[in-house]
N, C-alpha and C positions, 0 to 999 in steps of 0.2 A: 505492499502500501504504500507507505510515505517513504521512500526511501533515503530519502534525506533529511531524514530524521536519526542523528548517530546516538549511540550506548554511550550514555550517559554515566560510565564505572569506570574505575581501569581492570583490565590495561583498555581498555578502547580506545580513553581520556589519560595522556603523559599527570594529570594532574587531577582534583577534589574537577568536582560539575562547581562550575557559580549560577549565578539569579536572573542571570543572561544567558547562561548555556539553557537553562528551564523556559525561560521568558521564550526565545526561540524557536526549541519546541512544542512550544505552547502553543502559538501561533499559526506554525506550520499545520498540526494539528487540525490545528484550527478551523482552518482554510482549507486545510483537504474537504478532513467531511463535509462542510458548509460549500462548498465549490466557490467560494469569496478571496480569493487574495485580496481585498480590499472591501469591508463593508460601506452601504449605503448610507446613506444619513441615519436613516430608521432604523438601521440593524444595527450598527459600531455599538449601539449600550449595551445588549445582549450575546456581540460576540465579542467584547471589552472582559464582558463581565467572565464568558466561556476561557476564555485564551488568564483569567486570572485563576481562576478554578483549578484549572487543567492545570498551572502551572505551582500551586498550594499542593499537588495532589504530591506533582510530580515532585516537589522539592521532599512529604513529608514518605516518601518514596523511599528515596534515594539512600532519605536519614535514617531511616527505619531494615534497608536491607546490610543484612551477615553475606559477608565475601568470602567462601572458603577457597583454597587453591590458592590463593595471589601471592605470589613470588610475597617475601620481606622486601626486598626493597622494594618496592611495588607502594607497597602499604602506609608508606611514610615521603614520598616522593613532595619533594617544596611546593 
């Protein structure tokens, strides 16, 4: 489906995912499922709320994941 959405955890990213990473992924997802690159004025509020909700859910998911099998040197990447 969304081939341009990246995996947001090591080792796919060389660093911990940031709020910007979460926002970009959420925006890409909402664009894909809605079919709109940019919403019309009458849809902007619901579009923005969806992005914010998905961004928050993504941050919660990433904070709660326990990734096993990640090499020790990858765990503490600056």
